[in-house]
N, C-alpha and C positions, 0 to 999 in steps of 0.2 A: 755430778755432772749429770747434766740432763741425759748425752747420749746412754751411757751406763744405765740412768734410772727405765728410759726406753727402752733399751736389751734387756733387764730382770723382766718388764713388764711382757715384755713381746714373748720370752721363755716361759715365764709364768701362764703366763694363756697358752700358748702352743703346746703346755705340760698337760692343760686343761682340756684341749682339744683332741690329745689322742686318747685322752681317757673316757672321750666319747660327749664329751661337753660339748656343746651350739657357743660357740664365742667367737669374737673377734678380736684377730692377732694386729693391735696396734704398731703396723711396723711402719706406718708415717710417720710418725713422732720424732726422727731422727735421721737424718745423714746415714747414719751406721746401721739403721734396724733395715732403710731402703735398702743397702747393699745388699743385706742378707734376707731381704723378703724370699727370695726363691727360696731359701731353705726353709722356713717359717711354713710355706703351702705344700711343701711335697708330701708325699706318704713315705719317702723310703728313705726322711732322713732322721739321723743319728747325730744328740749332740752332747758335749760334754763341755760340764762347767769344772772350772779348776779355781781352788782360793788358796791362797799362798797367803799364810799368816807368820808373824813375828811373835820370838818367845821374849823379845823386850819390853818391860812395864811401859816405856816410855811409844810405843806402837799398839796399845794395848785398845786405843779406842777405834784406830783402822782395824786393825786386829777383830772385834768383836763386833762391827759394823761388817765387813768380810763373811762373817761366819751366819749373821743373821741374813744377808743378802742370799749368800749356796739355799738357805734353808726355807726361803719364803720363794725360790726359782722349783728350790725339788717337791715344796706344799706337803711331801710327810716322809717323817723318818727313813722308810722304806727305800729311796733312792738316794740318802748321802750315804758315800762309802770314804770313811778316814784312811788316808795311807801315808804313813809317814817316813820321811825320808833324811838322814843325817846327814850334815853339813859337813863335807872332809874340813878341817882346819886350813887355813892356810900354810903350807912352807914356801919356805925365804926364797927371793930368786939367786940362784948362784952368781958367786961374783967372779971372775974372772974372763977369761976369752972367748969362753962356751956361748955359740948360738944357740939363742930361744927355741930352735928346732929339735935340741937334743936333749932338752930339759927334762926331767920324766914329771 
């Protein structure tokens, strides 16, 4: 996706600029990054990137691509933080006349 690639490049250049490098942030490359342009130009901006991966083998290619993108944006391992959250198993919907707002 061209917009996501442009966002990745803007984030990567933004990180370099924060480190003191003189770089041009290419936010004009997509409509998405043009909307976020002010965020890339302000000194008080904090940004977070969240990557969600799947344990399913069918999604391995997408998960690897997501991890590569996150690492490319972060530029070094000191900026990548791993957080695991277990997904609760689905509970069966109650059978009966109860209202959904009464479900646990």
